[in-house]
C-alpha positions as CSV (number, residue, x, y, z in Angstrom):
1,X,0.0,0.0,0.0
2,X,1.5,3.4,-1.0
3,X,2.0,6.2,1.4
4,X,-0.8,8.1,-0.3
5,X,-3.2,5.2,0.4
6,X,-2.4,4.8,4.0
7,X,-5.2,5.8,6.4
8,X,-4.4,8.4,9.0
9,X,-4.9,6.6,12.3
10,X,-6.0,9.8,14.0
11,X,-8.5,10.5,11.3
12,X,-9.8,7.0,11.6
13,X,-10.4,7.4,15.3
14,X,-12.1,10.7,14.9
15,X,-9.0,12.8,15.1
16,X,-8.4,12.9,18.9
17,X,-5.9,15.8,18.6
18,X,-8.6,17.8,16.9
19,X,-11.1,16.8,19.6
20,X,-8.7,17.9,22.3
21,X,-8.1,21.2,20.5
22,X,-11.9,21.8,20.2
23,X,-12.4,21.0,23.9
24,X,-9.6,23.4,24.8
25,X,-11.0,26.1,22.7
26,X,-14.5,25.5,24.2
27,X,-13.1,25.6,27.7
28,X,-11.3,28.9,27.0
29,X,-14.4,30.5,25.6
30,X,-16.5,29.4,28.5
31,X,-13.9,30.7,30.9
32,X,-13.9,34.1,29.2
33,X,-17.7,34.2,29.4
34,X,-17.6,33.4,33.1
35,X,-15.3,36.4,33.7
36,X,-17.3,38.7,31.5
37,X,-20.5,37.9,33.4
38,X,-22.9,38.4,30.5
39,X,-26.3,40.0,31.4
40,X,-29.7,39.7,29.9
41,X,-29.3,43.1,28.4
42,X,-26.1,42.0,26.7
43,X,-27.6,38.9,25.3
44,X,-30.6,40.9,24.0
45,X,-28.2,43.3,22.3
46,X,-26.1,40.6,20.7
47,X,-29.2,38.7,19.4
48,X,-30.5,42.0,17.9
49,X,-27.3,42.5,15.9
50,X,-26.7,40.6,12.7
51,X,-23.0,40.2,13.4
52,X,-23.3,39.0,17.0
53,X,-26.0,36.3,16.8
54,X,-23.3,33.6,17.0
55,X,-22.0,34.9,20.3
56,X,-25.5,35.1,21.7
57,X,-26.0,31.4,20.6
58,X,-22.8,30.4,22.4
59,X,-23.8,32.1,25.6
60,X,-27.2,30.4,25.6
61,X,-25.7,27.0,24.8
62,X,-23.2,27.4,27.7
63,X,-25.9,28.4,30.1
64,X,-28.2,25.5,29.1
65,X,-25.4,23.0,29.5
66,X,-24.7,24.4,33.0
67,X,-21.2,25.5,32.0
68,X,-22.1,29.1,32.7
69,X,-24.5,30.3,35.4
70,X,-26.5,33.2,34.1
71,X,-30.0,33.8,35.4
72,X,-31.6,35.0,32.1
73,X,-35.0,36.0,33.3
74,X,-36.0,38.2,30.3
75,X,-35.0,38.8,26.7
76,X,-35.8,42.1,24.9
77,X,-35.9,41.8,21.1
78,X,-38.3,44.7,20.5
79,X,-35.8,46.4,18.2
80,X,-34.3,43.3,16.6
81,X,-33.6,43.5,12.9
82,X,-32.1,40.0,12.5
83,X,-33.8,37.4,10.3
84,X,-36.6,35.7,12.3
85,X,-35.4,32.1,11.4
86,X,-31.9,32.8,12.9
87,X,-33.3,34.4,16.0
88,X,-35.8,31.7,16.9
89,X,-33.3,28.9,16.1
90,X,-31.1,30.5,18.8
91,X,-33.9,31.0,21.2
92,X,-34.5,27.3,21.2
93,X,-31.4,27.1,23.5
94,X,-33.0,29.2,26.2
95,X,-32.8,27.5,29.6
96,X,-35.8,26.9,31.8
97,X,-35.2,30.0,34.0
98,X,-36.2,32.3,31.1
99,X,-39.6,33.7,32.0
100,X,-40.2,36.7,29.7
101,X,-39.6,37.5,26.0
102,X,-40.3,40.9,24.3
103,X,-40.8,40.7,20.5
104,X,-40.8,43.4,17.9
105,X,-42.6,43.6,14.5
106,X,-39.7,42.1,12.5
107,X,-40.0,38.9,14.5
108,X,-43.8,38.6,14.5
109,X,-45.6,40.2,11.6
110,X,-45.9,38.8,8.1
111,X,-43.8,35.8,7.1
112,X,-41.9,35.9,10.4
113,X,-45.0,34.7,12.3
114,X,-44.5,31.2,11.0
115,X,-41.1,31.0,12.8
116,X,-42.7,32.4,16.0
117,X,-45.4,29.7,15.7
118,X,-42.8,26.9,15.4
119,X,-40.8,28.3,18.3
120,X,-43.9,28.4,20.6
121,X,-44.7,24.8,19.5
122,X,-41.2,23.7,20.6
123,X,-41.9,25.1,24.0
124,X,-45.0,23.0,24.2
125,X,-47.7,25.3,22.8
126,X,-50.5,24.2,20.6
127,X,-51.5,20.6,19.7
128,X,-48.1,19.6,18.3
129,X,-46.3,20.9,21.3
130,X,-48.2,18.9,23.9
131,X,-46.0,15.8,23.4
132,X,-42.8,17.8,23.6
133,X,-43.5,19.2,27.0
134,X,-42.7,15.9,28.8
135,X,-39.7,15.2,26.6
136,X,-37.6,18.2,27.5
137,X,-38.0,19.6,31.0
138,X,-35.1,22.0,30.3
139,X,-36.9,24.0,27.8
140,X,-37.8,27.6,28.7
141,X,-41.1,27.9,30.6
142,X,-42.3,31.3,29.5
143,X,-44.5,33.1,32.0
144,X,-44.8,36.4,30.1
145,X,-44.9,37.3,26.4
146,X,-44.6,41.0,25.4
147,X,-45.3,42.3,21.9
148,X,-44.0,45.8,20.9
149,X,-46.2,48.3,19.0
150,X,-47.0,47.3,15.5
151,X,-46.3,43.6,16.0
152,X,-49.8,42.0,15.9
153,X,-52.4,42.2,13.3
154,X,-55.6,40.3,13.0
155,X,-53.9,37.2,11.5
156,X,-51.1,37.2,14.1
157,X,-53.5,37.6,17.0
158,X,-55.6,34.6,16.0
159,X,-52.6,32.5,15.2
160,X,-50.9,33.4,18.5
161,X,-53.8,32.1,20.7
162,X,-53.6,28.8,18.9
163,X,-50.1,28.1,20.2
164,X,-49.9,29.7,23.6
165,X,-47.9,27.7,26.0
166,X,-49.9,26.4,29.0
167,X,-47.4,27.9,31.4
168,X,-47.9,31.4,30.0
169,X,-49.4,33.7,32.6
170,X,-49.1,37.2,31.3
171,X,-49.7,38.6,27.8
172,X,-48.7,42.2,27.1
173,X,-49.9,43.9,24.0
174,X,-49.3,47.4,22.5
175,X,-52.0,46.8,19.8
176,X,-55.5,45.5,19.7
177,X,-57.9,44.3,17.1
178,X,-61.5,43.2,17.1
179,X,-60.3,39.6,16.7
180,X,-58.7,39.9,20.2
181,X,-62.0,40.7,21.8
182,X,-63.7,37.8,19.9
183,X,-61.0,35.4,21.1
184,X,-61.5,36.5,24.7
185,X,-65.3,36.0,24.4
186,X,-64.6,32.4,23.0
187,X,-62.6,31.7,26.2
188,X,-59.2,31.4,24.4
189,X,-57.7,33.6,27.2
190,X,-59.1,31.7,30.1
191,X,-55.7,30.3,31.2
192,X,-54.1,33.8,31.4
193,X,-53.5,35.3,34.8
194,X,-52.4,38.7,33.6
195,X,-53.4,41.0,30.7
196,X,-51.4,44.2,30.1
197,X,-52.2,47.1,27.6
198,X,-49.7,49.5,29.0
199,X,-49.2,52.5,26.6
200,X,-51.2,50.6,23.9
201,X,-52.5,52.2,20.7
202,X,-56.1,51.0,20.5
203,X,-58.7,51.6,17.9
204,X,-61.7,53.7,19.0
205,X,-64.2,51.6,20.8
206,X,-62.0,48.6,21.0
207,X,-61.5,48.9,24.8
208,X,-65.2,49.0,25.3
209,X,-65.5,45.9,23.0
210,X,-62.8,44.1,25.1
211,X,-64.6,44.8,28.4
212,X,-67.9,43.5,26.9
213,X,-66.1,40.4,25.7
214,X,-64.6,39.9,29.2
215,X,-68.1,39.9,30.7
216,X,-69.4,37.3,28.1
217,X,-66.3,35.1,28.1
218,X,-67.0,31.3,28.6
219,X,-65.3,29.8,30.4
220,X,-64.9,32.8,32.6
221,X,-61.6,34.7,32.8
222,X,-59.2,33.9,35.6
223,X,-57.2,37.2,35.4
224,X,-55.4,38.2,38.5
225,X,-53.6,41.2,37.0
226,X,-55.1,43.9,34.7
227,X,-52.9,46.7,33.6
228,X,-54.1,49.7,31.6
229,X,-51.3,52.2,32.3
230,X,-51.0,55.1,29.9
231,X,-54.3,54.3,28.1
232,X,-56.1,57.6,27.6
233,X,-59.6,57.0,26.1
234,X,-62.8,58.8,26.9
235,X,-65.4,56.9,28.9
236,X,-63.4,53.7,29.3
237,X,-63.4,53.8,33.1
238,X,-67.2,53.3,33.0
239,X,-66.8,50.3,30.8
240,X,-64.2,48.8,33.0
241,X,-66.3,49.2,36.2
242,X,-69.3,47.8,34.5
243,X,-67.3,44.7,33.6
244,X,-66.0,44.4,37.2
245,X,-69.5,44.8,38.6
246,X,-70.8,42.1,36.2
247,X,-68.2,39.6,37.7
248,X,-65.8,39.6,34.7
249,X,-62.7,39.6,37.0
250,X,-63.6,37.6,40.1
251,X,-60.0,36.8,40.9
252,X,-58.5,40.2,40.3
253,X,-55.6,40.9,42.7
254,X,-53.8,43.8,40.9
255,X,-55.3,46.7,39.1
256,X,-52.9,49.1,37.5
257,X,-54.3,52.4,36.2
258,X,-51.2,54.6,36.3
259,X,-51.1,57.6,33.9
260,X,-54.6,56.6,32.7
261,X,-56.2,60.1,32.7
262,X,-58.4,59.4,35.7
263,X,-59.2,63.1,36.3
264,X,-61.8,64.7,38.4
265,X,-64.2,63.4,41.0
266,X,-66.6,61.8,38.4
267,X,-64.1,59.1,37.3
268,X,-63.1,58.4,40.9
269,X,-66.7,58.3,42.0
270,X,-67.4,55.5,39.4
271,X,-64.4,53.5,40.6
272,X,-65.2,53.9,44.3
273,X,-68.8,53.1,43.7
274,X,-67.7,49.8,42.2
275,X,-65.5,49.1,45.2
276,X,-68.3,49.8,47.6
277,X,-70.4,47.3,45.7
278,X,-68.0,44.6,46.9
279,X,-66.8,43.6,43.5
280,X,-63.1,43.8,44.3
281,X,-62.9,41.8,47.4
282,X,-59.7,40.0,46.4
283,X,-57.8,43.1,45.3
284,X,-54.4,43.4,46.8
285,X,-52.7,46.2,44.7
286,X,-54.4,49.3,43.4
287,X,-52.1,51.7,41.4
288,X,-53.3,55.1,40.4
289,X,-49.9,56.9,39.9
290,X,-49.7,60.1,38.0
291,X,-53.4,60.7,37.6
292,X,-54.5,64.3,38.2
293,X,-56.7,63.5,41.2
294,X,-58.5,66.4,42.8
295,X,-59.4,66.9,46.4
296,X,-62.8,65.1,46.3
297,X,-61.2,62.2,44.5
298,X,-58.9,61.6,47.4
299,X,-61.7,61.9,49.9
300,X,-63.8,59.4,48.0
301,X,-60.8,57.0,47.7
302,X,-60.1,57.3,51.4
303,X,-63.7,56.3,52.1
304,X,-63.2,52.8,50.6
305,X,-59.8,52.1,52.1
306,X,-61.6,49.9,54.7
307,X,-61.5,46.2,55.4
308,X,-65.2,46.1,54.7
309,X,-64.6,47.1,51.0
310,X,-61.0,46.0,50.3
311,X,-60.2,43.4,52.9
312,X,-57.0,42.2,51.2
313,X,-55.6,45.5,50.1
314,X,-51.8,45.6,50.7
315,X,-50.5,48.3,48.3
316,X,-51.9,51.7,47.2
317,X,-50.0,53.8,44.7
318,X,-51.0,57.5,44.6
319,X,-47.6,58.9,43.7
320,X,-46.9,61.4,41.0
321,X,-44.8,64.4,39.9
322,X,-45.7,68.1,39.7
323,X,-47.7,67.8,36.6
324,X,-50.1,65.4,38.1
325,X,-50.6,67.6,41.2
326,X,-52.0,70.6,39.5
327,X,-55.4,70.1,41.1
328,X,-54.4,68.1,44.1
329,X,-54.5,69.6,47.6
330,X,-56.2,72.9,47.3
331,X,-56.6,72.3,51.0
332,X,-55.1,69.7,53.3
333,X,-58.3,67.7,53.5
334,X,-57.6,65.1,50.8
335,X,-54.1,64.2,52.2
336,X,-55.4,64.1,55.8
337,X,-58.3,61.8,54.9
338,X,-56.1,59.3,53.1
339,X,-53.6,59.0,56.1
340,X,-56.4,58.8,58.6
341,X,-58.1,56.0,56.7
342,X,-54.8,54.0,56.5
343,X,-54.2,54.4,60.3
344,X,-57.8,53.8,61.3
345,X,-58.8,50.5,63.0
346,X,-61.0,49.8,60.1
347,X,-58.2,49.8,57.6
348,X,-57.4,46.6,55.6
349,X,-55.7,44.2,58.0
350,X,-52.8,43.3,55.8
351,X,-52.1,46.8,54.4
352,X,-48.3,47.2,54.0
353,X,-47.3,50.0,51.6
354,X,-48.5,53.3,50.1
355,X,-46.8,55.6,47.6
356,X,-48.1,59.2,47.9
357,X,-47.6,62.6,46.4
358,X,-48.9,65.9,47.8
359,X,-48.5,69.7,47.6
360,X,-49.9,70.3,51.1
361,X,-48.8,68.6,54.4
362,X,-50.0,69.5,57.8
363,X,-47.5,69.9,60.7
364,X,-49.0,66.8,62.4
365,X,-48.5,64.6,59.3
366,X,-45.0,65.9,58.8
367,X,-44.0,65.2,62.4
368,X,-45.7,61.8,62.1
369,X,-43.5,60.9,59.1
370,X,-40.4,61.8,61.1
371,X,-41.7,60.1,64.1
372,X,-42.3,56.8,62.4
373,X,-46.1,56.8,62.8
374,X,-46.7,55.8,59.2
375,X,-44.7,52.7,58.6
376,X,-46.6,52.0,55.4
377,X,-45.4,55.2,53.7
378,X,-42.5,54.0,51.6
379,X,-42.4,56.3,48.6
380,X,-43.3,60.0,48.7
381,X,-43.2,63.0,46.5
382,X,-43.4,66.4,48.2
383,X,-44.0,69.6,46.2
384,X,-43.4,73.2,47.4
385,X,-45.4,73.8,50.5
386,X,-45.4,70.1,51.5
387,X,-41.6,70.0,51.2
388,X,-41.2,73.1,53.4
389,X,-43.5,71.7,56.1
390,X,-41.6,68.4,56.0
391,X,-38.2,70.2,56.3
392,X,-39.4,72.4,59.2
393,X,-40.7,69.3,61.0
394,X,-37.2,67.8,60.7
395,X,-35.9,70.5,63.1
396,X,-38.1,69.1,65.8
397,X,-37.4,65.5,65.1
398,X,-34.9,63.3,66.9
399,X,-34.5,60.7,64.1
400,X,-31.5,61.0,61.9
401,X,-33.6,60.5,58.9
402,X,-37.2,59.5,58.0
403,X,-37.3,56.0,59.5
404,X,-39.7,54.4,57.0
405,X,-39.2,56.3,53.7
406,X,-37.2,54.4,51.1
407,X,-37.7,56.8,48.2
408,X,-38.3,60.6,48.5
409,X,-38.7,63.1,45.6
410,X,-38.7,66.8,46.3
411,X,-39.9,69.5,43.9
412,X,-39.2,73.2,44.6
413,X,-40.4,76.1,42.6
414,X,-39.7,79.8,42.9
415,X,-43.4,80.5,42.3
416,X,-43.6,80.0,46.1
417,X,-41.8,82.4,48.3
418,X,-38.0,81.8,48.1
419,X,-38.0,81.7,51.9
420,X,-40.1,78.5,51.8
421,X,-37.3,76.7,49.9
422,X,-34.6,77.7,52.4
423,X,-35.5,75.0,55.1
424,X,-35.5,72.4,52.3
425,X,-32.0,73.4,51.2
426,X,-30.8,73.3,54.8
427,X,-32.3,69.8,55.2
428,X,-30.6,68.5,52.1
429,X,-27.3,70.0,53.1
430,X,-27.5,68.3,56.6
431,X,-27.2,64.9,55.0
432,X,-30.3,63.6,56.9
433,X,-31.9,62.6,53.5
434,X,-28.8,60.8,52.2
435,X,-30.4,57.3,52.5
436,X,-33.7,58.1,50.9
437,X,-33.5,61.0,48.4
438,X,-34.1,59.7,44.9
439,X,-35.1,62.8,43.0
440,X,-34.5,66.6,43.4
441,X,-36.2,69.1,41.2
442,X,-35.4,72.9,41.5
443,X,-37.0,75.4,39.2
444,X,-36.0,79.1,39.6
445,X,-38.5,81.0,37.5
446,X,-37.3,84.4,38.5
447,X,-34.0,86.0,39.1
448,X,-34.2,87.0,42.7
449,X,-31.1,87.2,44.9
450,X,-32.8,85.0,47.6
451,X,-33.3,82.3,45.0
452,X,-29.6,82.3,44.3
453,X,-29.0,81.6,47.9
454,X,-31.2,78.6,47.9
455,X,-29.8,77.0,44.7
456,X,-26.2,77.8,45.8
457,X,-26.9,76.1,49.1
458,X,-28.1,73.0,47.3
459,X,-25.1,73.0,45.0
460,X,-22.8,73.2,48.0
461,X,-24.6,70.2,49.5
462,X,-23.4,67.9,46.6
463,X,-19.8,69.0,47.3
464,X,-19.9,67.8,50.9
465,X,-22.7,65.2,51.2
466,X,-23.0,61.8,49.4
467,X,-26.4,60.8,48.0
468,X,-25.9,57.2,47.0
469,X,-29.5,56.6,45.8
470,X,-30.2,59.9,44.0
471,X,-31.3,59.0,40.5
472,X,-32.7,62.2,39.1
473,X,-31.4,65.8,39.5
474,X,-33.1,68.6,37.6
475,X,-31.9,72.1,38.2
476,X,-33.2,75.2,36.3
477,X,-31.0,77.9,37.6
478,X,-31.6,81.6,37.6
479,X,-28.8,84.1,37.0
480,X,-28.4,84.8,40.7
481,X,-26.9,81.3,41.1
482,X,-23.8,82.4,39.2
483,X,-23.0,84.8,42.0
484,X,-22.5,81.8,44.2
485,X,-20.4,78.7,43.5
486,X,-22.1,76.9,40.6
487,X,-19.3,74.4,40.2
488,X,-20.2,72.7,43.6
489,X,-22.2,70.1,41.7
490,X,-19.3,69.3,39.4
491,X,-16.9,68.8,42.4
492,X,-19.5,66.6,44.1
493,X,-19.7,64.5,41.0
494,X,-15.9,64.2,40.8
495,X,-15.8,63.0,44.4
496,X,-18.3,60.2,43.6
497,X,-21.1,61.6,45.7
498,X,-23.8,60.7,43.1
499,X,-22.9,57.2,42.0
500,X,-26.5,56.2,41.0
501,X,-27.4,59.3,39.0
502,X,-29.4,58.4,35.9
503,X,-30.9,61.7,34.9
504,X,-29.0,65.0,35.1
505,X,-30.8,68.1,33.8
506,X,-29.1,71.5,34.3
507,X,-30.6,74.5,32.5
508,X,-30.8,78.3,32.8
509,X,-28.6,81.4,33.0
510,X,-27.2,80.2,36.3
511,X,-24.9,77.7,34.6
512,X,-21.8,79.4,33.5
513,X,-18.7,78.2,31.5
514,X,-16.9,77.0,34.6
515,X,-19.9,75.1,35.8
516,X,-20.4,73.4,32.4
517,X,-16.8,72.4,32.3
518,X,-17.0,70.9,35.8
519,X,-19.9,68.7,34.7
520,X,-18.1,67.5,31.6
521,X,-14.9,66.9,33.5
522,X,-16.9,64.6,35.9
523,X,-18.3,62.7,33.0
524,X,-14.8,62.3,31.4
525,X,-13.4,60.9,34.6
526,X,-16.1,58.2,34.7
527,X,-18.0,59.5,37.7
528,X,-21.4,59.2,36.0
529,X,-21.4,55.5,35.1
530,X,-25.2,55.1,35.4
531,X,-26.2,58.2,33.5
532,X,-29.0,57.7,30.9
533,X,-30.1,61.3,30.3
534,X,-27.9,64.3,30.1
535,X,-29.5,67.7,29.4
536,X,-27.2,70.8,29.7
537,X,-28.7,74.0,28.3
538,X,-27.3,77.4,29.1
539,X,-26.7,80.5,27.1
540,X,-22.9,80.2,27.4
541,X,-20.2,81.3,25.0
542,X,-18.6,78.7,22.7
543,X,-17.1,76.0,24.9
544,X,-14.4,74.0,23.1
545,X,-13.0,72.7,26.4
546,X,-16.4,71.3,27.4
547,X,-16.7,69.7,24.0
548,X,-13.3,68.0,24.3
549,X,-14.2,66.7,27.8
550,X,-17.5,65.3,26.5
551,X,-15.7,63.6,23.6
552,X,-13.3,62.0,26.1
553,X,-16.2,60.7,28.1
554,X,-17.8,59.2,25.0
555,X,-14.6,57.6,23.7
556,X,-13.7,56.0,27.0
557,X,-17.1,54.4,27.3
558,X,-18.0,56.3,30.5
559,X,-21.4,57.2,29.1
560,X,-22.3,53.8,27.5
561,X,-25.8,53.8,29.0
562,X,-26.7,57.2,27.7
563,X,-30.1,57.3,26.0
564,X,-30.7,61.0,25.7
565,X,-28.0,63.7,25.1
566,X,-29.5,67.2,24.9
567,X,-27.2,70.2,24.4
568,X,-29.4,73.1,23.4
569,X,-28.0,76.6,24.0
570,X,-24.6,74.9,24.6
571,X,-22.6,77.3,22.5
572,X,-21.7,74.6,20.0
573,X,-20.2,75.8,16.7
574,X,-18.9,73.6,13.9
575,X,-15.5,73.0,15.5
576,X,-17.2,71.8,18.8
577,X,-19.6,69.5,17.0
578,X,-16.8,68.0,14.9
579,X,-14.8,67.5,18.1
580,X,-17.7,65.6,19.8
581,X,-18.4,63.6,16.6
582,X,-14.9,62.2,16.6
583,X,-16.0,60.0,19.4
584,X,-18.6,58.4,17.2
585,X,-16.0,56.6,15.0
586,X,-14.5,54.8,18.0
587,X,-17.7,54.3,20.0
588,X,-21.0,52.8,18.8
589,X,-23.1,54.5,21.5
590,X,-25.6,51.7,21.1
591,X,-27.9,53.0,23.8
592,X,-28.3,56.6,22.5
593,X,-31.8,57.2,21.2
594,X,-32.1,61.0,21.2
595,X,-29.6,63.8,20.3
596,X,-30.7,67.4,20.6
597,X,-28.3,70.0,19.1
598,X,-30.8,72.8,18.7
599,X,-30.3,76.5,19.5
600,X,-26.6,76.4,18.7
601,X,-24.3,78.0,16.0
602,X,-23.9,74.9,13.8
603,X,-23.7,75.3,10.0
604,X,-23.6,73.0,7.0
605,X,-19.9,72.3,7.6
606,X,-20.7,71.1,11.1
607,X,-23.4,68.7,9.9
608,X,-21.0,67.4,7.2
609,X,-18.4,66.7,9.9
610,X,-21.0,65.0,12.0
611,X,-22.1,62.7,9.2
612,X,-18.5,62.1,8.2
613,X,-17.8,60.6,11.6
614,X,-20.6,58.1,11.3
615,X,-19.9,54.4,10.7
616,X,-22.3,51.6,9.8
617,X,-23.2,50.8,13.4
618,X,-22.7,54.2,14.9
619,X,-25.7,55.5,16.8
620,X,-27.7,52.4,15.8
621,X,-30.6,53.2,18.1
622,X,-30.8,57.0,17.4
623,X,-34.5,57.7,16.6
624,X,-34.5,61.5,17.3
625,X,-32.1,64.1,15.9
626,X,-32.9,67.8,16.4
627,X,-31.0,70.5,14.6
628,X,-33.6,73.2,14.6
629,X,-32.8,76.9,15.2
630,X,-29.2,76.6,14.0
631,X,-29.1,79.5,11.5
632,X,-26.3,78.0,9.4
633,X,-28.1,74.6,8.9
634,X,-29.4,75.0,5.3
635,X,-30.2,73.0,2.2
636,X,-26.8,71.3,2.0
637,X,-27.1,70.0,5.5
638,X,-30.4,68.4,4.6
639,X,-28.9,66.8,1.5
640,X,-26.0,65.4,3.5
641,X,-28.3,63.8,6.1
642,X,-30.5,62.3,3.4
643,X,-27.4,60.8,1.7
644,X,-26.4,59.3,5.1
645,X,-29.7,57.6,5.5
646,X,-29.7,56.4,1.9
647,X,-26.3,54.8,2.6
648,X,-27.7,52.9,5.6
649,X,-26.3,55.1,8.4
650,X,-28.5,56.1,11.4
651,X,-30.3,52.9,10.9
652,X,-33.0,53.4,13.5
653,X,-33.9,56.8,12.1
654,X,-33.8,55.3,8.6
655,X,-36.1,52.4,9.4
656,X,-38.5,53.9,11.9
657,X,-39.1,57.2,10.0
658,X,-41.4,58.4,12.7
659,X,-41.9,62.1,13.3
660,X,-43.4,63.3,16.6
661,X,-42.6,65.6,19.5
662,X,-40.2,63.0,20.9
663,X,-38.7,61.2,17.9
664,X,-37.8,61.8,14.4
665,X,-35.7,64.3,12.4
666,X,-36.2,68.0,13.1
667,X,-34.7,70.5,10.7
668,X,-35.3,74.1,9.6
669,X,-37.2,74.9,6.4
670,X,-34.2,75.2,4.1
671,X,-32.6,72.0,5.3
672,X,-35.9,70.2,4.9
673,X,-36.1,71.2,1.3
674,X,-32.7,69.8,0.7
675,X,-33.5,66.6,2.6
676,X,-36.8,66.0,0.8
677,X,-35.0,66.4,-2.6
678,X,-32.3,63.9,-1.8
679,X,-34.0,61.2,0.4
680,X,-34.9,57.9,-1.2
681,X,-38.2,57.1,0.5
682,X,-38.4,53.6,-0.9
683,X,-35.0,52.7,0.3
684,X,-35.2,54.3,3.7
685,X,-38.8,53.4,4.4
686,X,-39.5,56.9,5.6
687,X,-43.1,57.7,6.5
688,X,-43.0,61.5,7.2
689,X,-45.7,63.3,9.1
690,X,-45.5,67.0,10.1
691,X,-46.0,69.6,12.8
692,X,-45.6,73.3,12.8
693,X,-42.9,74.9,14.9
694,X,-42.7,78.4,16.2
695,X,-40.8,81.1,14.4
696,X,-41.8,79.9,10.9
697,X,-39.8,76.7,11.3
698,X,-41.3,73.5,10.1
699,X,-41.3,69.7,10.5
700,X,-41.1,67.0,7.9
701,X,-42.0,68.0,4.4
702,X,-44.1,70.9,5.4
703,X,-42.8,74.5,4.9
704,X,-44.1,77.8,5.9
705,X,-42.6,80.7,4.0
706,X,-42.0,84.1,5.5
707,X,-45.0,85.5,3.6
708,X,-47.2,82.9,5.3
709,X,-47.8,80.7,2.3
710,X,-47.8,77.0,2.8
711,X,-45.9,74.6,0.6
712,X,-45.5,70.8,0.9
713,X,-43.6,68.2,-1.0
714,X,-46.0,65.6,0.1
715,X,-49.8,66.0,-0.1
716,X,-50.3,63.7,3.0
717,X,-50.0,66.1,5.9
718,X,-50.6,65.3,9.6
719,X,-50.2,68.1,12.1
720,X,-49.2,66.9,15.6
721,X,-49.4,68.9,18.8
């Protein structure tokens, strides 16, 4: 036998050396994964990127084979653009500790739905999946399935209910169709324990149709959680309460109506009348956060916080910010009634927790908070007069801090007497709120000397006191603040006194060049690791030093969680914008969704430099770009931006193409004309809509000339508020 005919012994035995090499490579990769400690957010991002699906697959395989411990409770694929077949083939490797998956339109609608159906069948859903459930106990046992806006049409809704896994408890939808109501009437949702329509876009009358179907469902619904947060539709509260009274939700334990437009005593009267009828006897959690409840609404609600009406109530959420308190607390009656009801002997026996917001607080209630007489008060928002009373009560209290409060937000406005804010500033500076302060909002409307004293005192507090739990800091500074030390905040950041800060908003004439540079220096040194929103707006002179510091922070990855960067009135010229844009070539900034560069001195050259720094995956999630009120941004800038979108840059802006107050592309009229002439609408999938702006500026394809005449490159015009 010739040498060329001899059989390689290692090849005949399966190449042991190659097997050892593969095993070593696998062990090394697994070791690297263990040290990197991948999170659910990372896996979601990898699986949503075309070039990183393989790494996501390897992580899931390692986790399922118990080579890597990674509790992967949830996966968010709402913005995934990867082929559905690839994604669902990887998701088959999910381990049995995965409980929730969020899916976007690209993975659900149209031809993609067939792959979703097969995936749900592999988990044991539908008739074909029944036999598979006993075969593989390691498969994911989904408890919650979330669908992003635009995911489900009539066909998908009906097909989804055919393959729902028996273990599925919660279904969250952002859309609704009449087919959904019909399916609920047919009893197809009888196994669900939770139904969520948070921030859903529903057709007119559909919500009422759904409530009617819930009443007529056979077998009866077994819902324990119903969530309608952010759903603003006229008359829906009556339909909901009618369904509750008819026994549609006999097992309901959690009712979430946050941000649901429950305004005035009429809506609350309908709800409390239903409660008095004994139809929510098993309710444990009632959430009404950020609803503009008036005085009578609170009085009515306090009247049903009794064991005779809500015997199992454990949690009541009445929290909210300044905007939801416009009508609340014209006197102290509403606040007093609620606290008296929750401390009365007739209160629900197992009541544990309340979240509350108020503009008025009596001395007795304030002293009770400091004295620990309200152990159920865990989260509280105090606005203006209530904050002052609370601060004055601290002077008479022996406790180092509020003994029961875990989260406290304080809102101060100079519309009240500046003297009323001085006790609050002193309390913050004392450090007694260090363990519970989560949000601080200061708004100086005027330019009084006394206001400058208050804001300067607060700024000094950050220099000397650590606030480890502070997540939101919003300061609108009047010009008097400049007379004091406005860089105290920057020094506090450099010293690591605000390690958990997520939202930093500093605006107004009180922020000078030195203060701006101090903030940017703190960011460049990595002292804002959790920051998600940065808004710095002040009429300062061009600040090249601040721009360089911001670029350094972005390049070093110190602002990797940033979702909103807003720099209006920042003194940005072309050179500063180009300086910041250099960071884009070395950093993908995958979390950034909104970039506001309005009210600066940017021209076409600056926009050209900005676009020139973009790479294929740069700013991959950017859905909002605002360049309005830059006098130099003209037709050429619009053409440059359109070309970038045509080439596949700014992919989220290119694919979403949504224009609204919070997302889209905002340009001046000349730049819009250039943009409209160069954009390839078929290639970019742009769907423009329009709104008028002040000062003759426009939005989308709509233009308003100086003479007042209207011109439009697209006959389909939709004006948005």
